[in-house]
GUTORZA-504358 format. One record per residue (C-alpha): residue number from 0; x, y, z. Coordinates in pm, 1 decimal. Layout:
# residues N
@k->NUM | x->X | y->Y | z->Z
...
This chain:
# residues 170
@k->0 | x->10767.9 | y->11884.5 | z->14468.6
@k->1 | x->10582.5 | y->11761.6 | z->14720.4
@k->2 | x->10397.0 | y->12012.4 | z->14795.8
@k->3 | x->10687.8 | y->12336.1 | z->14745.7
@k->4 | x->10747.1 | y->12468.2 | z->14401.6
@k->5 | x->10983.8 | y->12724.3 | z->14402.0
@k->6 | x->10864.8 | y->13071.9 | z->14308.1
@k->7 | x->11017.4 | y->13492.5 | z->14190.9
@k->8 | x->10880.5 | y->13679.1 | z->14566.9
@k->9 | x->10965.5 | y->13978.6 | z->14699.5
@k->10 | x->11234.1 | y->13811.2 | z->14887.2
@k->11 | x->11400.2 | y->13678.6 | z->14535.8
@k->12 | x->11367.9 | y->14028.6 | z->14363.4
@k->13 | x->11577.0 | y->14180.8 | z->14716.9
@k->14 | x->11823.2 | y->13922.5 | z->14611.8
@k->15 | x->11881.2 | y->13975.4 | z->14307.4
@k->16 | x->11854.7 | y->14309.9 | z->14312.5
@k->17 | x->12160.7 | y->14337.3 | z->14597.2
@k->18 | x->12343.6 | y->14065.2 | z->14331.5
@k->19 | x->12267.0 | y->14296.9 | z->14030.2
@k->20 | x->12379.8 | y->14580.2 | z->14303.6
@k->21 | x->12704.2 | y->14449.4 | z->14404.5
@k->22 | x->12780.2 | y->14306.7 | z->14050.0
@k->23 | x->12707.8 | y->14590.7 | z->13944.3
@k->24 | x->12558.3 | y->14467.1 | z->13560.2
@k->25 | x->12236.5 | y->14555.3 | z->13444.7
@k->26 | x->12051.1 | y->14237.8 | z->13390.0
@k->27 | x->11662.5 | y->14170.4 | z->13413.3
@k->28 | x->11557.0 | y->13839.4 | z->13368.8
@k->29 | x->11565.8 | y->13614.0 | z->13648.0
@k->30 | x->11482.2 | y->13268.0 | z->13725.3
@k->31 | x->11421.9 | y->13033.5 | z->14027.7
@k->32 | x->11475.0 | y->12751.2 | z->14079.7
@k->33 | x->11516.3 | y->12445.7 | z->14351.8
@k->34 | x->11658.3 | y->12087.2 | z->14312.7
@k->35 | x->11507.5 | y->11796.2 | z->14369.9
@k->36 | x->11144.5 | y->11621.0 | z->14406.2
@k->37 | x->11079.8 | y->11701.1 | z->14787.2
@k->38 | x->11222.7 | y->12041.0 | z->15124.7
@k->39 | x->11446.7 | y->11773.3 | z->15245.0
@k->40 | x->11600.0 | y->11682.5 | z->14875.8
@k->41 | x->11607.8 | y->12080.1 | z->14770.2
@k->42 | x->11805.7 | y->12201.7 | z->15133.2
@k->43 | x->12057.2 | y->11913.9 | z->15066.7
@k->44 | x->12144.4 | y->11929.9 | z->14704.2
@k->45 | x->12165.2 | y->12336.6 | z->14775.8
@k->46 | x->12392.8 | y->12186.8 | z->15047.3
@k->47 | x->12625.9 | y->12083.2 | z->14725.3
@k->48 | x->12617.1 | y->12401.9 | z->14560.3
@k->49 | x->12696.1 | y->12604.5 | z->14831.2
@k->50 | x->13044.9 | y->12327.9 | z->14912.2
@k->51 | x->13145.3 | y->12361.3 | z->14597.6
@k->52 | x->13127.4 | y->12038.0 | z->14416.4
@k->53 | x->12772.2 | y->12009.0 | z->14226.4
@k->54 | x->12767.0 | y->12287.9 | z->13909.9
@k->55 | x->12581.4 | y->12109.3 | z->13694.1
@k->56 | x->12116.2 | y->12059.5 | z->13650.0
@k->57 | x->11969.2 | y->11785.1 | z->13454.7
@k->58 | x->11596.2 | y->11817.6 | z->13330.9
@k->59 | x->11354.2 | y->11713.4 | z->13082.9
@k->60 | x->11317.0 | y->11945.3 | z->12724.8
@k->61 | x->10971.3 | y->11841.8 | z->12740.0
@k->62 | x->10856.9 | y->12105.5 | z->13074.7
@k->63 | x->11050.7 | y->12362.3 | z->12893.6
@k->64 | x->10868.3 | y->12622.7 | z->12538.8
@k->65 | x->10602.3 | y->12777.9 | z->12506.1
@k->66 | x->10318.1 | y->12803.5 | z->12727.0
@k->67 | x->10572.9 | y->12654.8 | z->13005.3
@k->68 | x->10944.2 | y->12820.7 | z->13129.3
@k->69 | x->11173.3 | y->12895.9 | z->12831.2
@k->70 | x->11474.2 | y->12640.9 | z->12761.8
@k->71 | x->11790.0 | y->12768.0 | z->12961.3
@k->72 | x->12066.4 | y->12965.5 | z->12772.5
@k->73 | x->12438.1 | y->13015.6 | z->12820.6
@k->74 | x->12441.6 | y->13414.0 | z->13050.5
@k->75 | x->12085.3 | y->13332.7 | z->13159.2
@k->76 | x->12052.9 | y->13453.9 | z->13567.3
@k->77 | x->11923.3 | y->13212.1 | z->13827.3
@k->78 | x->11877.5 | y->13234.5 | z->14212.2
@k->79 | x->11865.9 | y->12887.5 | z->14348.4
@k->80 | x->11636.8 | y->12890.5 | z->14650.6
@k->81 | x->11600.3 | y->12591.8 | z->15018.4
@k->82 | x->11336.4 | y->12401.6 | z->15027.7
@k->83 | x->11100.6 | y->12678.3 | z->15223.2
@k->84 | x->11184.4 | y->12880.4 | z->14884.1
@k->85 | x->11460.9 | y->13131.1 | z->15109.9
@k->86 | x->11668.9 | y->13279.0 | z->14814.6
@k->87 | x->12105.0 | y->13114.8 | z->14929.3
@k->88 | x->12306.9 | y->13199.1 | z->14576.0
@k->89 | x->12232.2 | y->13283.0 | z->14204.2
@k->90 | x->12417.2 | y->13095.1 | z->13880.7
@k->91 | x->12498.0 | y->13242.7 | z->13604.7
@k->92 | x->12440.9 | y->12916.1 | z->13361.2
@k->93 | x->12786.3 | y->12811.2 | z->13147.6
@k->94 | x->12636.7 | y->12538.9 | z->12863.1
@k->95 | x->12351.6 | y->12394.6 | z->12759.7
@k->96 | x->12316.3 | y->12083.3 | z->12577.8
@k->97 | x->12014.5 | y->11871.9 | z->12505.7
@k->98 | x->12016.2 | y->11508.0 | z->12382.0
@k->99 | x->11890.4 | y->11194.6 | z->12473.5
@k->100 | x->11850.6 | y->11094.7 | z->12861.6
@k->101 | x->12157.1 | y->10749.1 | z->12775.1
@k->102 | x->12367.0 | y->11038.7 | z->12616.4
@k->103 | x->12516.3 | y->11193.5 | z->12948.1
@k->104 | x->12914.2 | y->11166.4 | z->13005.5
@k->105 | x->13083.7 | y->11033.4 | z->13289.7
@k->106 | x->13246.2 | y->11458.3 | z->13331.1
@k->107 | x->12903.8 | y->11564.7 | z->13348.0
@k->108 | x->12808.3 | y->11307.3 | z->13595.6
@k->109 | x->13084.6 | y->11411.9 | z->13805.2
@k->110 | x->12986.1 | y->11740.7 | z->13752.9
@k->111 | x->12649.1 | y->11680.3 | z->13897.2
@k->112 | x->12812.0 | y->11623.6 | z->14191.4
@k->113 | x->12576.9 | y->11370.5 | z->14291.7
@k->114 | x->12638.8 | y->10993.5 | z->14444.7
@k->115 | x->12958.1 | y->10900.0 | z->14358.6
@k->116 | x->12922.2 | y->11073.0 | z->14071.5
@k->117 | x->12970.9 | y->10831.5 | z->13807.7
@k->118 | x->12778.6 | y->10821.3 | z->13519.1
@k->119 | x->12612.9 | y->10457.2 | z->13627.5
@k->120 | x->12491.1 | y->10622.9 | z->13945.8
@k->121 | x->12376.7 | y->10916.8 | z->13731.5
@k->122 | x->12173.5 | y->10770.9 | z->13494.8
@k->123 | x->12056.7 | y->10508.3 | z->13733.5
@k->124 | x->11892.6 | y->10754.4 | z->13972.2
@k->125 | x->11794.5 | y->11064.9 | z->13645.1
@k->126 | x->11578.4 | y->10713.1 | z->13516.5
@k->127 | x->11395.0 | y->10701.1 | z->13875.8
@k->128 | x->11336.7 | y->11064.8 | z->13873.0
@k->129 | x->11263.8 | y->11095.3 | z->13543.4
@k->130 | x->10988.8 | y->10780.9 | z->13574.7
@k->131 | x->10800.4 | y->10965.0 | z->13890.2
@k->132 | x->10746.7 | y->11251.9 | z->13709.9
@k->133 | x->10620.1 | y->11071.2 | z->13418.1
@k->134 | x->10396.1 | y->10874.8 | z->13667.6
@k->135 | x->10277.2 | y->11246.5 | z->13790.9
@k->136 | x->10261.3 | y->11398.3 | z->13401.4
@k->137 | x->10114.7 | y->11145.2 | z->13211.3
@k->138 | x->10355.3 | y->11062.9 | z->12926.0
@k->139 | x->10644.4 | y->10814.4 | z->12840.8
@k->140 | x->10975.2 | y->10728.6 | z->13005.5
@k->141 | x->11260.7 | y->10618.5 | z->12807.0
@k->142 | x->11640.3 | y->10635.4 | z->12765.5
@k->143 | x->11624.1 | y->10835.6 | z->12470.1
@k->144 | x->11368.3 | y->11119.0 | z->12623.3
@k->145 | x->11564.6 | y->11482.7 | z->12516.8
@k->146 | x->11724.2 | y->11605.6 | z->12824.3
@k->147 | x->11822.1 | y->11946.1 | z->12909.2
@k->148 | x->12197.2 | y->11908.8 | z->13073.3
@k->149 | x->12316.8 | y->12262.8 | z->13258.1
@k->150 | x->12640.4 | y->12340.1 | z->13396.4
@k->151 | x->12636.5 | y->12671.7 | z->13557.0
@k->152 | x->12899.8 | y->12914.2 | z->13772.9
@k->153 | x->12843.6 | y->13039.9 | z->14140.6
@k->154 | x->12849.3 | y->13457.3 | z->14106.9
@k->155 | x->12727.6 | y->13582.6 | z->14461.1
@k->156 | x->12706.7 | y->13560.2 | z->14716.3
@k->157 | x->13115.2 | y->13589.9 | z->14706.2
@k->158 | x->13096.7 | y->13379.8 | z->14985.4
@k->159 | x->12985.2 | y->13096.1 | z->14768.4
@k->160 | x->13148.4 | y->13182.2 | z->14421.1
@k->161 | x->13339.6 | y->12978.9 | z->14206.4
@k->162 | x->13619.0 | y->13221.5 | z->14228.4
@k->163 | x->13629.8 | y->13282.4 | z->14590.8
@k->164 | x->13914.4 | y->13204.6 | z->14758.5
@k->165 | x->13853.2 | y->13171.4 | z->15074.8
@k->166 | x->13711.3 | y->12864.5 | z->15256.9
@k->167 | x->13379.9 | y->12820.4 | z->15246.0
@k->168 | x->13086.6 | y->12834.9 | z->15498.1
@k->169 | x->12711.1 | y->12635.7 | z->15516.5
């Protein structure tokens, strides 16, 4: 991200501890994530999450593994931060699939909640994003590139949680 890399801080640790106390769970491990490739896009995509629209994300499989962050797994907890690394919500991963980029389906594109929510829009946007990443990191981008498709549910704060019955406030 343009000068911004989401990281664990005292604030994200405190946020996750507050979630664990409220949810009465004993989880220890969590990741910190921000969406997009700039501060502005991180904030914009966060708003889609908080509004209940965005419930999926995709990343290149090559960004995970030995010497890198671990591949997400069902049940993982993630603290989603804004473009200034301020923690805003916690999600729990509900589904992981690793498959070629071009194998994205209509339902996943809709769940990712961006653009017009169609597969065509999604594929075009991700081709552009991953091509920019390939240029920065020096790898070949192609439609068969292995992609991690992740679905999640917001679990905290309760105001934004998917089982919340009240109005969405941002």
